[in-house]
N, CA, C and O atoms as CSV, one atom per row, in Angstrom:
chain,resi,resn,atom,element,x,y,z
A,1,MET,N,N,19.041,21.424,2.211
A,1,MET,CA,C,18.967,21.203,0.771
A,1,MET,C,C,19.653,22.362,0.073
A,1,MET,O,O,19.467,23.519,0.447
A,2,ALA,N,N,20.439,22.052,-0.935
A,2,ALA,CA,C,21.144,23.077,-1.693
A,2,ALA,C,C,20.158,23.872,-2.539
A,2,ALA,O,O,19.103,23.366,-2.923
A,3,ASN,N,N,20.508,25.103,-2.818
A,3,ASN,CA,C,19.658,25.960,-3.641
A,3,ASN,C,C,19.653,25.447,-5.076
A,3,ASN,O,O,20.697,25.466,-5.728
A,4,PRO,N,N,18.499,24.985,-5.594
A,4,PRO,CA,C,18.469,24.415,-6.942
A,4,PRO,C,C,18.719,25.449,-8.036
A,4,PRO,O,O,19.078,25.077,-9.153
A,5,TRP,N,N,18.538,26.733,-7.745
A,5,TRP,CA,C,18.728,27.765,-8.775
A,5,TRP,C,C,20.205,28.029,-9.039
A,5,TRP,O,O,20.535,28.713,-10.008
A,6,LEU,N,N,21.089,27.516,-8.219
A,6,LEU,CA,C,22.521,27.706,-8.429
A,6,LEU,C,C,23.135,26.570,-9.245
A,6,LEU,O,O,24.334,26.597,-9.522
A,7,LYS,N,N,22.359,25.600,-9.624
A,7,LYS,CA,C,22.858,24.481,-10.416
A,7,LYS,C,C,22.801,24.826,-11.897
A,7,LYS,O,O,22.242,25.855,-12.279
A,8,LYS,N,N,23.381,23.965,-12.733
A,8,LYS,CA,C,23.431,24.245,-14.172
A,8,LYS,C,C,22.057,24.156,-14.822
A,8,LYS,O,O,21.754,24.938,-15.723
A,9,LYS,N,N,21.227,23.224,-14.386
A,9,LYS,CA,C,19.896,23.055,-14.963
A,9,LYS,C,C,18.865,23.088,-13.828
A,9,LYS,O,O,18.411,22.036,-13.376
A,10,PRO,N,N,18.498,24.277,-13.371
A,10,PRO,CA,C,17.613,24.358,-12.207
A,10,PRO,C,C,16.219,23.799,-12.461
A,10,PRO,O,O,15.621,23.222,-11.552
A,11,VAL,N,N,15.681,23.953,-13.676
A,11,VAL,CA,C,14.333,23.451,-13.961
A,11,VAL,C,C,14.328,21.931,-13.914
A,11,VAL,O,O,13.411,21.322,-13.363
A,12,MET,N,N,15.355,21.321,-14.495
A,12,MET,CA,C,15.468,19.864,-14.463
A,12,MET,C,C,15.603,19.370,-13.026
A,12,MET,O,O,14.999,18.367,-12.648
A,13,SER,N,N,16.396,20.078,-12.233
A,13,SER,CA,C,16.590,19.686,-10.844
A,13,SER,C,C,15.281,19.770,-10.068
A,13,SER,O,O,14.948,18.849,-9.323
A,14,LEU,N,N,14.538,20.852,-10.230
A,14,LEU,CA,C,13.261,20.997,-9.539
A,14,LEU,C,C,12.263,19.946,-10.007
A,14,LEU,O,O,11.517,19.386,-9.203
A,15,TRP,N,N,12.254,19.681,-11.304
A,15,TRP,CA,C,11.320,18.698,-11.856
A,15,TRP,C,C,11.621,17.311,-11.309
A,15,TRP,O,O,10.709,16.587,-10.908
A,16,LEU,N,N,12.900,16.938,-11.290
A,16,LEU,CA,C,13.274,15.624,-10.777
A,16,LEU,C,C,13.002,15.502,-9.278
A,16,LEU,O,O,12.617,14.436,-8.800
A,17,SER,N,N,13.200,16.582,-8.546
A,17,SER,CA,C,12.897,16.555,-7.115
A,17,SER,C,C,11.413,16.305,-6.888
A,17,SER,O,O,11.030,15.535,-6.007
A,18,THR,N,N,10.585,16.961,-7.689
A,18,THR,CA,C,9.141,16.774,-7.567
A,18,THR,C,C,8.740,15.361,-7.953
A,18,THR,O,O,7.913,14.743,-7.283
A,19,VAL,N,N,9.319,14.849,-9.028
A,19,VAL,CA,C,9.008,13.488,-9.464
A,19,VAL,C,C,9.419,12.476,-8.390
A,19,VAL,O,O,8.680,11.530,-8.119
A,20,ASN,N,N,10.575,12.667,-7.787
A,20,ASN,CA,C,11.025,11.759,-6.728
A,20,ASN,C,C,10.098,11.820,-5.518
A,20,ASN,O,O,9.833,10.798,-4.886
A,21,ARG,N,N,9.611,13.003,-5.199
A,21,ARG,CA,C,8.691,13.139,-4.069
A,21,ARG,C,C,7.374,12.425,-4.345
A,21,ARG,O,O,6.848,11.728,-3.477
A,22,VAL,N,N,6.843,12.597,-5.550
A,22,VAL,CA,C,5.594,11.933,-5.921
A,22,VAL,C,C,5.777,10.413,-5.949
A,22,VAL,O,O,4.928,9.668,-5.460
A,23,ALA,N,N,6.889,9.967,-6.523
A,23,ALA,CA,C,7.157,8.526,-6.582
A,23,ALA,C,C,7.260,7.928,-5.179
A,23,ALA,O,O,6.767,6.826,-4.936
A,24,GLY,N,N,7.892,8.643,-4.264
A,24,GLY,CA,C,8.000,8.163,-2.891
A,24,GLY,C,C,6.641,8.061,-2.220
A,24,GLY,O,O,6.365,7.108,-1.492
A,25,THR,N,N,5.790,9.059,-2.474
A,25,THR,CA,C,4.446,9.035,-1.903
A,25,THR,C,C,3.645,7.864,-2.451
A,25,THR,O,O,2.989,7.151,-1.691
A,26,LEU,N,N,3.693,7.660,-3.758
A,26,LEU,CA,C,2.961,6.551,-4.368
A,26,LEU,C,C,3.479,5.201,-3.882
A,26,LEU,O,O,2.700,4.281,-3.635
A,27,ARG,N,N,4.786,5.092,-3.747
A,27,ARG,CA,C,5.380,3.849,-3.255
A,27,ARG,C,C,4.918,3.577,-1.826
A,27,ARG,O,O,4.621,2.434,-1.477
A,28,GLY,N,N,4.857,4.615,-1.005
A,28,GLY,CA,C,4.397,4.458,0.366
A,28,GLY,C,C,2.946,4.008,0.434
A,28,GLY,O,O,2.600,3.136,1.231
A,29,HIS,N,N,2.086,4.609,-0.409
A,29,HIS,CA,C,0.679,4.215,-0.433
A,29,HIS,C,C,0.521,2.773,-0.915
A,29,HIS,O,O,-0.275,2.014,-0.363
A,30,ALA,N,N,1.282,2.398,-1.949
A,30,ALA,CA,C,1.197,1.033,-2.478
A,30,ALA,C,C,1.680,0.015,-1.441
A,30,ALA,O,O,1.086,-1.053,-1.293
A,31,THR,N,N,2.741,0.344,-0.735
A,31,THR,CA,C,3.259,-0.559,0.291
A,31,THR,C,C,2.254,-0.734,1.419
A,31,THR,O,O,2.038,-1.847,1.899
A,32,ALA,N,N,1.642,0.361,1.838
A,32,ALA,CA,C,0.649,0.285,2.912
A,32,ALA,C,C,-0.549,-0.567,2.487
A,32,ALA,O,O,-1.052,-1.378,3.265
A,33,GLN,N,N,-0.999,-0.375,1.240
A,33,GLN,CA,C,-2.136,-1.155,0.741
A,33,GLN,C,C,-1.778,-2.640,0.673
A,33,GLN,O,O,-2.586,-3.492,1.041
A,34,ALA,N,N,-0.580,-2.945,0.208
A,34,ALA,CA,C,-0.150,-4.343,0.124
A,34,ALA,C,C,-0.090,-4.972,1.517
A,34,ALA,O,O,-0.496,-6.120,1.699
A,35,ARG,N,N,0.410,-4.230,2.486
A,35,ARG,CA,C,0.474,-4.760,3.852
A,35,ARG,C,C,-0.923,-5.007,4.413
A,35,ARG,O,O,-1.158,-6.011,5.085
A,36,ARG,N,N,-1.856,-4.084,4.133
A,36,ARG,CA,C,-3.235,-4.283,4.599
A,36,ARG,C,C,-3.846,-5.527,3.974
A,36,ARG,O,O,-4.538,-6.287,4.651
A,37,ARG,N,N,-3.594,-5.743,2.678
A,37,ARG,CA,C,-4.160,-6.917,2.004
A,37,ARG,C,C,-3.566,-8.213,2.540
A,37,ARG,O,O,-4.285,-9.194,2.728
A,38,VAL,N,N,-2.267,-8.223,2.785
A,38,VAL,CA,C,-1.616,-9.420,3.326
A,38,VAL,C,C,-2.142,-9.700,4.723
A,38,VAL,O,O,-2.398,-10.853,5.072
A,39,LYS,N,N,-2.303,-8.660,5.522
A,39,LYS,CA,C,-2.813,-8.833,6.886
A,39,LYS,C,C,-4.239,-9.389,6.858
A,39,LYS,O,O,-4.576,-10.275,7.644
A,40,ALA,N,N,-5.076,-8.870,5.952
A,40,ALA,CA,C,-6.457,-9.351,5.852
A,40,ALA,C,C,-6.496,-10.797,5.363
A,40,ALA,O,O,-7.279,-11.600,5.871
A,41,ALA,N,N,-5.661,-11.136,4.386
A,41,ALA,CA,C,-5.634,-12.504,3.865
A,41,ALA,C,C,-5.148,-13.481,4.936
A,41,ALA,O,O,-5.666,-14.591,5.054
A,42,THR,N,N,-4.163,-13.065,5.706
A,42,THR,CA,C,-3.654,-13.912,6.775
A,42,THR,C,C,-4.716,-14.120,7.849
A,42,THR,O,O,-4.890,-15.228,8.356
A,43,ALA,N,N,-5.424,-13.048,8.190
A,43,ALA,CA,C,-6.470,-13.161,9.207
A,43,ALA,C,C,-7.585,-14.087,8.723
A,43,ALA,O,O,-8.111,-14.880,9.505
A,44,ASP,N,N,-7.953,-13.993,7.437
A,44,ASP,CA,C,-8.987,-14.871,6.892
A,44,ASP,C,C,-8.535,-16.329,6.877
A,44,ASP,O,O,-9.324,-17.232,7.153
A,45,ALA,N,N,-7.268,-16.554,6.555
A,45,ALA,CA,C,-6.763,-17.923,6.471
A,45,ALA,C,C,-6.653,-18.568,7.854
A,45,ALA,O,O,-6.847,-19.775,7.994
A,46,LEU,N,N,-6.347,-17.777,8.859
A,46,LEU,CA,C,-6.144,-18.333,10.191
A,46,LEU,C,C,-7.406,-18.326,11.049
A,46,LEU,O,O,-7.423,-18.923,12.125
A,47,ALA,N,N,-8.457,-17.663,10.588
A,47,ALA,CA,C,-9.699,-17.593,11.371
A,47,ALA,C,C,-10.368,-18.958,11.375
A,47,ALA,O,O,-10.348,-19.666,10.368
A,48,PRO,N,N,-10.955,-19.327,12.496
A,48,PRO,CA,C,-11.656,-20.616,12.537
A,48,PRO,C,C,-12.890,-20.569,11.633
A,48,PRO,O,O,-13.555,-19.540,11.513
A,49,THR,N,N,-13.172,-21.688,11.012
A,49,THR,CA,C,-14.323,-21.734,10.121
A,49,THR,C,C,-15.598,-21.872,10.943
A,49,THR,O,O,-15.592,-22.458,12.026
A,50,ALA,N,N,-16.670,-21.335,10.426
A,50,ALA,CA,C,-17.954,-21.415,11.120
A,50,ALA,C,C,-18.478,-22.842,11.010
A,50,ALA,O,O,-18.342,-23.468,9.959
A,51,PRO,N,N,-19.069,-23.362,12.070
A,51,PRO,CA,C,-19.604,-24.726,11.987
A,51,PRO,C,C,-20.785,-24.777,11.015
A,51,PRO,O,O,-21.552,-23.822,10.888
A,52,LYS,N,N,-20.907,-25.914,10.336
A,52,LYS,CA,C,-22.005,-26.075,9.386
A,52,LYS,C,C,-23.305,-26.293,10.138
A,52,LYS,O,O,-23.333,-26.909,11.203
A,53,ALA,N,N,-24.383,-25.772,9.559
A,53,ALA,CA,C,-25.692,-25.939,10.185
A,53,ALA,C,C,-26.120,-27.397,10.030
A,53,ALA,O,O,-25.976,-27.989,8.960
A,54,LYS,N,N,-26.645,-27.961,11.106
A,54,LYS,CA,C,-27.106,-29.336,11.062
A,54,LYS,C,C,-28.489,-29.368,10.405
A,54,LYS,O,O,-29.317,-28.492,10.656
A,55,PRO,N,N,-28.733,-30.356,9.580
A,55,PRO,CA,C,-30.063,-30.434,8.976
A,55,PRO,C,C,-31.112,-30.758,10.037
A,55,PRO,O,O,-30.845,-31.463,11.010
A,56,GLY,N,N,-32.308,-30.224,9.820
A,56,GLY,CA,C,-33.384,-30.467,10.788
A,56,GLY,C,C,-33.821,-31.924,10.792
A,56,GLY,O,O,-33.622,-32.651,9.819
A,57,ARG,N,N,-34.409,-32.330,11.884
A,57,ARG,CA,C,-34.864,-33.720,12.031
A,57,ARG,C,C,-36.162,-33.906,11.264
A,57,ARG,O,O,-37.109,-33.134,11.415
A,58,LYS,N,N,-36.190,-34.935,10.446
A,58,LYS,CA,C,-37.399,-35.223,9.664
A,58,LYS,C,C,-38.304,-36.162,10.443
A,58,LYS,O,O,-37.843,-37.108,11.081
A,59,ARG,N,N,-39.564,-35.893,10.382
A,59,ARG,CA,C,-40.516,-36.747,11.099
A,59,ARG,C,C,-41.425,-37.442,10.153
A,59,ARG,O,O,-42.294,-38.204,10.579
């Protein structure tokens, strides 16, 4: 990585680098959460349904 203090606007460069790092982290967390939700929804949709309880015999 180039030295940000040698650029024309070092504070802007450092600020944007930090913002890009935070945005990447948030995007990664959001993507992981979305994948977990899709995986859970798919598992629920494909899981076999539980058999219904039969009513008791009346005498």
